[in-house]
C-alpha positions in Angstrom: 11.4 60.2 33.9 12.6 61.6 30.6 12.2 59.9 27.3 16.0 59.5 27.0 16.3 57.7 30.3 13.4 55.4 29.4 15.1 54.5 26.0 18.4 53.7 27.8 16.7 51.5 30.3 14.9 49.7 27.5 18.2 49.1 25.7 19.8 47.8 28.8 17.0 45.3 29.6 17.0 44.2 25.9 20.6 43.0 26.2 20.0 40.6 29.1 18.5 37.8 26.9 21.4 38.1 24.5 23.9 37.8 27.4 22.0 34.8 28.8 22.0 33.2 25.3 25.8 33.7 24.9 26.4 32.4 28.4 24.4 29.2 27.7 26.5 28.7 24.5 29.7 29.1 26.5 28.5 26.8 29.2 27.5 24.2 26.7 30.9 24.4 25.0 32.7 24.0 28.4 30.5 21.0 29.2 31.2 19.4 25.9 35.0 19.9 26.4 34.8 18.4 29.8 33.0 15.3 28.4 35.7 15.1 25.7 38.6 15.7 28.1 39.4 12.0 28.9 39.5 11.2 25.2 41.5 14.2 24.3 44.0 13.5 27.1 44.4 9.9 26.0 44.8 11.0 22.3 47.3 13.7 23.4 49.4 11.3 25.4 49.4 8.3 23.2 48.9 9.8 19.7 49.8 13.4 19.3 52.8 13.4 21.7 54.4 10.4 20.0 53.9 12.1 16.6 55.6 15.3 17.8 58.4 13.3 19.5 59.0 11.2 16.4 59.4 14.3 14.2 61.8 15.8 16.7 63.8 12.5 16.7 64.0 12.6 12.9 65.8 16.0 13.1 68.3 14.7 15.6 71.1 12.2 15.9 70.3 10.0 18.9 72.9 8.1 20.8 72.2 4.4 21.6 69.5 4.0 24.3 68.6 7.7 23.9 71.2 9.0 26.3 72.2 12.0 24.1 70.7 13.9 21.2 72.4 16.2 18.7 70.4 18.4 16.3 71.3 17.5 12.6 68.4 19.1 10.8 67.4 17.3 7.6 70.6 15.2 7.5 68.7 11.9 8.3 66.4 12.6 5.4 69.2 13.3 3.0 71.0 10.2 4.0 68.0 8.1 3.1 68.1 9.5 -0.5 71.6 8.0 -0.9 70.9 4.7 1.0 70.6 1.9 -1.6 69.2 -0.5 1.0 66.4 1.9 1.8 65.5 2.3 -1.9 65.5 -1.5 -2.1 62.9 -1.6 0.7 60.8 1.0 -1.1 60.9 -1.1 -4.3 59.9 -4.3 -2.4 57.1 -2.5 -0.6 55.7 -1.1 -3.9 55.9 -4.5 -5.5 54.2 -6.1 -2.5 51.5 -3.4 -2.4 50.7 -3.8 -6.1 50.6 -7.6 -6.0 48.5 -7.9 -2.8 46.1 -5.1 -3.7 45.5 -5.9 -7.3 45.3 -9.7 -6.9 43.5 -9.5 -3.6 40.7 -7.2 -4.9 40.2 -9.1 -8.1 39.8 -12.4 -6.2 37.6 -10.7 -3.6 35.2 -9.2 -6.2 35.2 -12.3 -8.3 34.3 -14.5 -5.3 31.7 -12.0 -4.1 30.0 -12.1 -7.4 30.1 -15.9 -7.4 28.7 -16.1 -3.9 25.9 -13.7 -4.7 24.6 -16.2 -7.3 21.8 -18.4 -5.7 23.0 -21.9 -5.0 20.7 -24.7 -3.9 23.0 -26.1 -1.2 25.9 -25.2 1.0 26.2 -21.5 0.0 26.6 -20.7 3.7 29.4 -23.2 4.0 31.3 -21.7 1.1 31.0 -18.3 2.7 32.2 -19.7 6.0 35.3 -21.3 4.4 36.2 -18.0 2.7 35.6 -16.0 6.0 37.8 -18.4 8.2 41.2 -16.6 7.5 39.9 -13.3 9.0 39.8 -14.9 12.5 43.4 -16.0 12.2 46.0 -13.4 13.3 48.9 -12.4 11.1 51.4 -14.1 13.4 49.6 -17.4 13.2 49.3 -17.0 9.4 53.1 -16.5 9.3 53.7 -19.7 11.3 51.3 -21.8 9.3 52.7 -20.7 5.9 56.3 -21.1 7.2 55.5 -24.7 7.9 53.7 -25.1 4.6 56.7 -23.7 2.7 59.2 -25.9 4.5 61.6 -27.4 1.9 61.6 -30.8 3.5 58.3 -31.4 5.4 56.1 -28.7 3.9 52.9 -29.7 2.1 53.5 -27.4 -0.8 56.7 -29.0 -1.9 55.2 -32.4 -1.2 52.4 -31.9 -3.6 54.7 -30.5 -6.2 56.9 -33.6 -5.9 53.8 -35.7 -6.8 53.8 -34.0 -10.2 57.5 -34.4 -10.6 58.3 -30.8 -9.7 61.3 -30.1 -7.4 60.0 -27.3 -5.1 62.3 -24.5 -4.2 63.4 -23.3 -0.7 60.6 -20.8 -0.7 61.5 -18.5 2.1 65.3 -18.6 1.7 65.4 -18.0 -2.0 65.7 -14.5 -3.4 63.3 -15.2 -6.3 60.6 -16.8 -4.2 60.7 -15.2 -0.7 58.6 -12.2 -1.6 56.2 -14.3 -3.7 55.6 -16.6 -0.8 54.8 -13.7 1.6 52.4 -12.2 -1.0 50.5 -15.5 -1.2 50.2 -15.8 2.6 49.0 -12.1 3.0 46.4 -12.4 0.2 45.0 -15.6 1.8 44.9 -13.9 5.2 43.1 -10.8 3.9 40.8 -12.6 1.5 38.0 -13.2 4.1 37.7 -9.5 5.0 37.9 -8.4 1.3 35.2 -10.9 0.2 32.8 -9.8 3.0 33.1 -6.2 2.1 32.9 -6.9 -1.6 29.9 -9.2 -1.1 28.1 -6.4 0.8 28.7 -4.1 -2.2 27.4 -6.6 -4.7 24.3 -7.5 -2.8 23.5 -3.7 -2.4 23.0 -3.4 -6.2 19.3 -3.0 -7.0 17.9 -6.0 -8.9 15.8 -3.8 -11.1 18.9 -2.9 -13.1 19.5 -6.6 -14.0 15.8 -7.1 -14.8 15.8 -4.1 -17.1 19.1 -5.3 -18.8 17.6 -8.7 -19.4 14.5 -7.2 -21.0 16.9 -5.3 -23.3 18.6 -8.5 -24.2 21.9 -8.1 -22.3 23.8 -11.3 -21.7 25.6 -12.3 -18.5 28.9 -10.7 -19.6 27.2 -7.5 -20.6 25.4 -7.3 -17.2 28.6 -7.9 -15.4 30.5 -5.3 -17.3 27.9 -2.6 -17.5 26.1 -3.0 -14.2 28.0 -5.1 -11.6 31.5 -3.7 -12.0 30.5 0.0 -12.2 28.0 -0.3 -9.3 30.5 -2.1 -7.0 33.2 0.5 -7.8 32.7 2.4 -4.5 33.3 -0.8 -2.5 36.3 -1.5 -4.7 37.7 2.0 -4.1 37.3 1.5 -0.3 39.1 -1.8 -0.5 41.8 -0.2 -2.6 42.6 2.5 -0.1 42.4 0.2 3.0 44.6 -2.5 1.4 47.1 0.0 0.1 47.5 1.5 3.6 47.9 -2.0 5.1 50.4 -3.1 2.4 52.8 -0.3 3.2 52.6 -1.2 6.9 53.3 -4.9 6.4 55.6 -6.3 9.1 54.4 -9.5 10.9 54.1 -12.0 8.0 57.5 -11.4 6.4 59.2 -11.1 9.8 57.7 -14.4 11.1 58.0 -16.3 7.8 61.5 -15.3 6.6 63.6 -14.3 9.6 66.1 -16.8 10.9 67.0 -17.7 14.5 69.1 -14.5 14.8 66.2 -12.3 13.5 67.9 -11.6 10.2 65.8 -11.4 7.1 66.7 -11.8 3.4 66.8 -8.6 1.4 64.0 -9.9 -0.9 61.4 -9.6 1.9 62.7 -6.5 3.6 59.8 -4.1 3.8 60.0 -0.4 4.8 58.5 -1.1 8.2 60.9 -4.0 8.9 63.8 -1.7 7.9 62.4 0.9 10.3 62.3 -1.7 13.0 65.9 -2.8 12.4 67.2 0.8 12.5 65.3 1.6 15.7 65.7 -1.5 17.8 68.6 -3.5 16.4 71.0 -0.8 15.2 69.7 1.9 17.7 69.5 4.6 15.0 66.4 6.3 16.3 66.8 9.4 14.2 67.1 7.5 11.0 64.1 5.3 12.0 62.0 8.3 12.7 62.9 9.8 9.3 61.9 6.6 7.6 58.5 6.7 9.4 57.9 10.3 8.2 58.9 9.5 4.6 56.6 6.5 4.7 53.8 8.8 5.9 54.5 11.2 3.0 54.5 8.3 0.4 51.1 7.0 1.7 49.7 10.5 1.8 50.7 11.3 -1.8 49.3 7.9 -3.1 46.0 8.4 -1.1 45.7 11.9 -2.5 46.1 10.7 -6.1 43.6 7.9 -5.5 41.0 10.4 -4.2 41.6 12.6 -7.3 41.4 9.7 -9.7 38.3 8.1 -8.2 36.1 10.7 -10.0 37.0 8.9 -13.3 36.1 5.4 -12.4 34.0 5.3 -9.2 30.3 5.5 -9.9 27.9 6.2 -7.0 24.3 5.2 -7.2 23.1 8.7 -6.5 25.0 10.2 -9.4 
């Protein structure tokens, strides 16, 4: 056999391990996809397909009950820009988001710091009381506060009357309806926020406080220079989560402020409730889908700015 034939045979046999290696990779990839197939199918049917369908709806004018569709392009979006009621819902949602997020996080971090202080008795009981609202659903919270805010038999106006204060009709008054919903939502979310904030506070290494005490730092200086900066990652997490939830608020204002005909005062009309009304009460599916996509864009932009601004005030322990 010539030297050339021997070299060709050697090259051919050398490629077999490479082919086997590539085949094993392909086989492993196929097996992985087969394992993921049930999840991917479920996500495709119940997540990705509705997303694509909703975007298609936003570009069409849909007849009641979806019997007929007519392509209108961006007309649904341009109509939103000239719809004063829509901009009112945006304003209400922004006010609601700012109030619930800011007040809720301040209360949660403050309570978490207070709970982290060693107490001789009943510290577990205090944590239990704060945690209780988390096990109550949003619908039940709405029913409870609707009863508490009742202008005649509600406990809130009863206690105000003891001090000679004539309580308002909370849920039917323009000036108080949104405030009443904000208070109910803050109470309902307080348990979750405190548990997360408490985990962040207890994660702070005690050596920082010991070193600060040696340097003569008082309680306020330790809070300002150690606790607040070190708990900022947890605060940032709560900020993002609570902001996303605030823009999707539906149950509490709907249960608390709607009348027997399902009508709500404009003071508590959030974006999601306005979406619901257009989709299922007025049968304007195209407009409702456009509202959903605009809401997605608003949340996406706000989240992007939060992620960019976190570099200025969020301090991680590894940094």
